[in-house]
matplotlib code that plots the C-alpha trace (Angstrom):
import matplotlib.pyplot as plt

x = [26.6, 27.8, 26.2, 25.9, 24.6, 22.6, 23.3, 21.0, 22.5, 23.9, 20.4, 21.9, 24.2, 21.7, 20.1, 21.3, 18.9, 15.3, 11.8, 11.1, 7.4, 7.8, 9.0, 8.8, 10.0, 9.9, 12.2, 12.7, 12.1, 14.4, 15.9, 17.8, 20.1, 19.0, 15.6, 13.4, 13.6, 11.9, 10.5, 11.8, 11.0, 12.8, 12.6, 12.8, 11.1, 9.7, 11.6, 12.6, 15.8, 17.2, 19.4, 23.5, 23.3, 21.1, 20.3, 17.9, 16.2, 17.5, 16.6, 15.2, 17.0, 14.7, 11.0, 8.5, 8.1, 11.6, 14.4, 17.9, 21.3, 22.6, 25.8, 23.8, 22.5, 19.0, 18.7, 21.0, 21.3, 22.4, 24.0, 26.5, 29.8, 31.5, 29.5, 30.5, 33.9, 34.6, 32.1, 33.5, 30.0, 30.1, 29.6, 32.1, 31.6, 30.7, 29.2, 31.3, 30.9, 28.3, 29.9, 31.7, 28.5, 29.5, 27.1, 26.1, 28.5, 31.8, 31.3, 30.8, 34.3, 36.1, 34.8, 34.4, 35.8, 35.0, 31.3, 30.0, 31.7, 31.5, 28.2, 28.4, 26.0, 22.9, 22.4, 24.6, 21.2, 19.8, 17.3, 15.7, 13.8, 11.9, 8.7, 9.7, 11.9, 15.1, 17.2, 21.0, 21.3, 18.9, 20.7, 23.8, 22.7, 20.9, 24.2, 26.5, 23.6, 23.6, 20.0, 18.5, 16.7, 13.8, 13.9, 14.0, 10.5, 9.1, 10.1, 6.9, 8.0, 7.0, 7.9, 6.0, 3.9, 5.1, 8.9, 11.7, 13.3, 17.1, 15.1, 13.1, 15.6, 17.6, 14.8, 14.4, 18.0, 18.2, 14.4, 16.5, 19.3, 16.9, 15.6, 12.4, 11.0, 8.0, 8.2, 8.7, 5.8, 6.8, 5.8, 2.5, 1.2, 0.4, -1.8, -0.9, -0.1, -2.9, -1.1, -1.7, -4.6, -7.7, -11.4, -12.7, -16.6, -17.2, -21.0, -22.5, -21.4, -18.3, -15.5, -12.1, -8.7, -5.6, -3.1, -0.3, 3.2, 3.6, 0.6, 2.0, 5.7, 3.9, 2.1, 4.9, 7.6, 4.8, 4.1, 8.2, 8.7, 5.9, 7.8, 11.1, 10.4, 8.3, 6.7, 5.2, 4.2, 4.5, 2.0, 2.5, 0.2, 2.2, 1.1, 2.0, 0.6, 4.0, 4.8, 1.4, 1.5, 5.2, 4.6, 1.3, 3.9, 6.1, 4.8, 4.0, 7.0, 8.9, 6.8, 7.3, 11.0, 11.7, 8.8, 8.0, 5.3, 6.5, 4.1, 4.5, 6.7, 9.8, 9.3, 8.8, 12.0, 13.9, 12.3, 12.9, 16.8, 17.0, 16.2, 17.9, 20.8, 19.7, 19.2, 21.6, 20.5, 17.6, 19.5, 20.3, 20.2, 20.0, 22.3, 21.5, 23.0, 25.1, 24.1, 24.8, 24.9, 24.5, 26.5, 24.1, 20.6, 18.7, 14.8, 12.6, 9.1, 6.2, 4.7, 0.7, 0.4, -2.5, -2.7, -3.4, 0.0, 2.8, 6.2, 9.2, 11.6, 14.7, 16.2, 20.3, 21.8, 18.9, 20.9, 22.9, 19.9, 18.6, 14.8, 14.3, 16.6, 14.3, 11.2, 12.7, 13.9, 10.7, 8.7, 11.4, 11.1, 7.3, 6.6, 9.1, 7.3, 4.2, 4.8, 7.2, 10.6, 12.9, 15.5, 16.2, 18.7, 16.5, 14.2, 17.2, 20.1, 16.9, 17.6, 14.9, 11.2, 8.0, 4.4, 1.8, -1.4, -2.7, -2.7, -6.0, -7.8, -6.3, -5.5, -3.0, -1.6, 0.3, 2.8, 5.0, 8.7, 10.4, 12.9, 16.0, 15.1, 13.8, 11.9, 9.4, 6.7, 3.3, 2.2, -1.7, -3.9, -3.4, -6.8, -8.1, -8.2, -9.1, -6.2, -4.9, -2.5, -0.2, 0.1, 1.9, -1.8, -2.7, -4.4, -7.0, -8.4, -7.2, -7.4, -4.3, -3.2, -2.3, -1.3, -0.6, 2.9, 2.9, 6.5, 6.3, 9.9, 11.9, 11.3, 14.0, 16.7, 14.5, 13.4, 10.1, 12.1, 14.0, 11.3, 9.3, 11.9, 12.8, 9.2, 8.6, 11.5, 10.3, 7.6, 9.7, 11.4, 8.1, 7.0, 9.9, 10.3, 12.8, 10.1, 12.9, 15.0, 15.0, 14.2]
y = [-46.0, -42.6, -40.0, -39.1, -36.7, -37.3, -35.0, -33.2, -35.5, -34.0, -35.0, -33.6, -31.1, -28.1, -29.1, -27.2, -27.2, -28.8, -28.3, -31.1, -32.4, -34.8, -37.0, -40.8, -41.3, -39.5, -39.5, -42.5, -44.6, -47.4, -46.7, -49.7, -48.5, -46.9, -47.1, -43.9, -41.2, -38.1, -36.9, -33.5, -31.4, -29.8, -27.6, -31.0, -33.8, -35.1, -37.9, -39.7, -39.5, -43.0, -43.1, -43.4, -45.8, -47.6, -46.7, -44.6, -41.5, -39.2, -35.4, -34.0, -30.8, -29.4, -29.4, -29.8, -27.0, -25.6, -25.3, -27.1, -27.0, -29.7, -30.9, -29.5, -31.9, -33.0, -35.2, -37.1, -41.1, -43.1, -45.6, -48.5, -47.3, -49.6, -48.2, -44.8, -45.2, -44.7, -41.9, -38.5, -36.7, -38.5, -36.3, -37.2, -34.7, -31.5, -31.4, -30.8, -28.8, -30.7, -29.6, -26.9, -24.9, -21.5, -20.1, -16.5, -15.3, -17.4, -15.8, -12.3, -13.4, -14.4, -11.6, -8.6, -9.1, -5.9, -5.7, -6.3, -3.6, -1.0, -1.9, -1.3, -4.8, -3.9, -8.0, -8.3, -7.5, -9.9, -11.8, -13.5, -10.1, -10.8, -13.1, -14.8, -17.4, -17.4, -20.4, -19.9, -19.7, -16.8, -14.8, -15.6, -13.8, -11.2, -9.9, -10.4, -8.1, -5.7, -6.4, -5.4, -7.7, -5.0, -5.1, -9.2, -9.0, -7.4, -10.1, -12.0, -15.9, -18.5, -21.3, -23.4, -21.2, -18.2, -18.4, -17.0, -19.3, -19.1, -18.0, -15.1, -13.3, -13.8, -12.6, -9.7, -9.2, -8.5, -6.4, -4.4, -3.8, -2.6, 0.3, -1.8, -4.0, -5.2, -9.0, -10.4, -12.2, -15.8, -15.2, -13.8, -17.4, -16.4, -13.6, -11.5, -8.1, -5.5, -5.3, -9.3, -9.9, -11.1, -10.3, -13.8, -14.2, -17.0, -18.0, -20.2, -23.9, -23.3, -25.5, -23.9, -26.0, -24.8, -25.3, -28.0, -27.3, -29.0, -27.6, -23.9, -25.1, -26.2, -23.1, -20.8, -22.8, -22.6, -18.8, -18.4, -20.3, -18.5, -15.2, -16.6, -17.7, -17.0, -20.0, -21.5, -24.6, -27.0, -29.7, -33.0, -36.3, -39.6, -42.6, -45.5, -48.5, -50.5, -49.9, -51.0, -54.1, -54.4, -54.0, -56.4, -59.3, -58.9, -57.4, -60.8, -62.7, -59.5, -59.3, -63.0, -62.7, -58.9, -59.1, -55.1, -54.5, -52.5, -49.0, -46.9, -44.5, -46.3, -46.0, -41.9, -41.4, -43.5, -41.4, -38.3, -39.3, -40.1, -36.6, -34.6, -35.9, -35.1, -31.6, -31.0, -27.5, -28.4, -30.0, -26.6, -24.4, -20.2, -18.5, -14.7, -13.7, -17.3, -20.7, -23.7, -26.3, -29.5, -33.1, -35.7, -35.9, -36.4, -36.6, -35.6, -37.6, -36.4, -38.1, -38.0, -38.8, -40.1, -36.8, -35.2, -33.1, -33.5, -34.7, -34.6, -37.7, -37.5, -40.4, -39.8, -40.5, -41.4, -42.0, -45.1, -47.1, -49.7, -50.4, -52.6, -50.9, -47.3, -49.8, -51.3, -48.0, -45.9, -48.3, -47.8, -44.3, -43.9, -46.7, -44.8, -41.7, -42.6, -44.4, -40.8, -42.6, -40.9, -39.1, -35.4, -36.3, -37.9, -34.9, -32.7, -32.1, -32.5, -31.0, -32.3, -33.5, -35.1, -35.4, -37.9, -36.1, -39.1, -40.9, -38.6, -38.9, -35.7, -35.8, -32.8, -30.2, -27.1, -27.7, -25.2, -25.4, -27.0, -24.5, -24.1, -26.2, -24.6, -27.3, -30.0, -32.0, -33.6, -37.4, -37.4, -40.0, -42.8, -42.8, -45.5, -43.1, -43.8, -42.7, -42.5, -44.7, -45.4, -48.6, -49.9, -50.7, -47.1, -45.3, -46.7, -46.2, -47.6, -47.6, -46.5, -45.7, -42.1, -39.9, -35.9, -34.7, -30.9, -29.7, -26.3, -24.4, -21.3, -18.7, -16.7, -19.2, -22.1, -20.3, -22.2, -23.8, -26.0, -26.3, -27.6, -29.7, -31.4, -32.6, -33.8, -36.1, -37.6, -38.4, -39.9, -42.1, -43.6, -44.1, -45.8, -48.1, -51.1, -54.4, -56.6, -55.6, -58.0, -56.8]
z = [-20.8, -23.1, -24.4, -28.6, -30.6, -33.9, -36.5, -39.3, -42.0, -45.4, -48.0, -51.3, -52.8, -52.8, -49.5, -46.5, -44.1, -43.5, -41.3, -38.6, -39.7, -36.7, -34.1, -34.7, -31.6, -28.2, -24.8, -23.7, -26.5, -27.5, -30.8, -33.3, -35.6, -39.0, -37.4, -38.1, -36.0, -37.3, -40.3, -42.6, -44.8, -47.6, -50.5, -52.7, -50.5, -47.5, -45.9, -42.7, -41.1, -39.2, -36.3, -36.4, -33.2, -31.3, -28.1, -25.9, -27.1, -24.2, -25.4, -28.3, -29.5, -32.7, -32.4, -34.5, -37.0, -36.6, -39.4, -38.6, -40.6, -42.4, -39.9, -36.8, -33.5, -33.4, -30.7, -28.1, -27.7, -24.8, -26.1, -25.1, -24.0, -26.3, -29.0, -28.7, -28.3, -31.8, -32.6, -32.9, -31.7, -28.2, -25.3, -22.7, -20.4, -22.7, -25.8, -28.6, -31.7, -34.3, -37.7, -39.6, -40.0, -38.1, -35.6, -35.8, -33.1, -34.0, -38.0, -36.4, -34.0, -37.4, -40.0, -37.5, -34.0, -32.9, -34.5, -30.9, -29.2, -31.1, -32.4, -35.7, -36.9, -36.0, -36.6, -33.2, -31.5, -28.7, -31.5, -27.8, -27.7, -31.1, -30.9, -34.1, -34.7, -37.4, -38.5, -37.9, -41.6, -41.9, -39.2, -41.0, -44.1, -42.4, -40.6, -44.0, -45.0, -42.1, -42.0, -38.4, -36.0, -36.4, -40.5, -40.6, -38.5, -41.6, -44.2, -44.6, -44.3, -46.7, -44.4, -41.8, -39.5, -41.6, -40.7, -43.1, -45.6, -47.0, -50.2, -49.1, -47.4, -50.3, -52.1, -50.3, -50.4, -54.2, -53.9, -50.9, -53.8, -56.3, -54.0, -53.0, -50.5, -52.2, -52.6, -55.7, -58.1, -57.2, -53.3, -54.4, -54.0, -50.4, -51.5, -48.9, -50.4, -51.3, -54.3, -55.0, -53.4, -55.3, -54.0, -53.1, -52.3, -49.8, -49.4, -46.9, -47.2, -48.8, -47.6, -47.1, -47.7, -46.3, -49.0, -47.4, -47.7, -51.4, -52.6, -51.8, -52.9, -56.5, -56.7, -55.9, -58.7, -61.2, -60.7, -60.8, -64.0, -65.7, -64.6, -66.0, -69.1, -72.1, -72.6, -76.2, -77.3, -80.5, -81.4, -83.2, -83.4, -84.0, -85.1, -82.5, -83.8, -83.9, -80.7, -79.4, -81.1, -80.1, -76.8, -76.3, -77.8, -75.1, -72.1, -70.8, -71.0, -69.8, -66.5, -66.0, -66.2, -63.8, -62.5, -63.6, -65.7, -69.3, -69.6, -72.4, -70.3, -71.3, -75.2, -74.9, -72.3, -75.0, -77.9, -76.3, -75.2, -78.9, -80.1, -77.6, -79.0, -82.1, -80.7, -77.9, -77.6, -76.4, -73.4, -71.3, -69.0, -68.9, -66.5, -67.2, -70.2, -70.5, -71.8, -70.3, -72.6, -70.1, -71.1, -69.1, -70.3, -66.8, -67.7, -65.0, -64.9, -63.7, -61.0, -59.5, -55.8, -54.3, -52.0, -55.9, -55.8, -58.2, -58.0, -60.6, -60.0, -62.0, -64.3, -63.9, -67.1, -69.1, -72.4, -70.2, -69.8, -72.8, -72.5, -70.4, -68.1, -68.3, -67.6, -64.3, -63.1, -64.3, -62.2, -59.0, -59.4, -59.5, -56.8, -54.3, -55.2, -54.5, -51.2, -50.3, -50.2, -52.9, -51.3, -52.3, -54.3, -56.9, -57.3, -58.4, -61.4, -64.4, -68.0, -69.3, -68.2, -69.6, -68.4, -69.4, -69.2, -71.2, -68.0, -66.9, -70.2, -71.9, -75.4, -75.3, -72.6, -72.0, -69.8, -67.7, -68.0, -64.7, -64.0, -64.3, -67.6, -71.1, -72.3, -71.3, -73.5, -72.6, -73.6, -74.4, -74.3, -77.1, -79.4, -81.7, -85.0, -88.9, -91.1, -94.2, -95.0, -98.2, -99.6, -102.7, -104.3, -103.6, -100.2, -98.1, -94.4, -91.7, -87.9, -86.1, -82.6, -82.3, -79.5, -79.0, -78.0, -76.6, -76.7, -74.1, -74.4, -73.5, -76.3, -74.7, -75.9, -78.0, -81.1, -83.0, -85.9, -82.7, -80.4, -83.4, -84.8, -81.6, -80.8, -84.9, -84.1, -81.0, -82.8, -85.6, -82.9, -81.9, -85.3, -86.8, -83.7, -84.1, -83.6, -84.6, -81.6, -78.4, -74.7]

ax = plt.figure().add_subplot(projection="3d")
ax.plot(x, y, z, "-o")
ax.set_aspect("equal")
plt.show()
């Protein structure tokens, strides 16, 4: 028998750390290869981590609520000797370094060997004297910015149990450079500073509900988006009668053939993609005083979860799919989102987002932009309405299926002409849907 380390895997380009939510196994339990061992939370998604080996869980190295860096060991497994022979992380007889992520001590010795000896770096102090837990990443940033342990303890954390996250310390560093240690607006969601606190009246019988981690994250990001981008919303009403009739004609055959239902969402995504091709300057992001024109068209699709929270998986390269392909990927992504089976990479990289407020019976809305994107469209409920139609024999009143499209955009870089023209073009594509096409 031999021992190997279970390493925190890389879960996406922007994911550097995760918080342990729960262990699904306990020491002494037998584990199969690829069997889920623990559940972790990143700043994008909650996910389960599978075991890379079959064996017995010998020791848990990272406890519930603690933050672990990607590439660091999280547990030790006892495995068959033959299996561990080809594994670089086997532990005979001493534990090997888990990853190429430098520890605080290692980075100090490389960048400034004399720092500990001469005492010039306050962060070289013993963190054990602090009652707070600091992740290695936070410690490294603190060291680089010469933030003492005492100063670090004053930073209010937004992580689990008030722990300081990477974003917390980077925000603190930014305000520190400006000569202020006041917490930025985006963290006022905690309602912890006197400047941001609002007096709340609590009466007998009122129920106090603690926000869950995802709700706190949503609240913070919504505040941040409104702070960053001046929102303007344009509205257009679209006649989707043609799509309604065509879908009713083909949906039964489509489901029999593919096993997937044909919802309206693929039609909307296809129209948005075509409009983005016509107006590529809506598919941009802002970096300071620079505009990044995105080559890929990656459509975020807001999905309501059973918990009541909202998550936005991203369909990468949506312009490469046919209508049938979009139907398949939309159904797959929506199902896995509700089952909490999405991968972190599937929640990043969006360049434009749609939100179907019509699924809640709403006729229109004013959606908030998903940063760093600059626009989002809300899809209202489809309703039957009397409408005036032109015919060769004169105008007539007919019953039509209509819906509102609400387009919110960042007025720093998207003017009303572009924002209004783009949503009008989406409506045009919906109204001029080609019924002669095959699915």
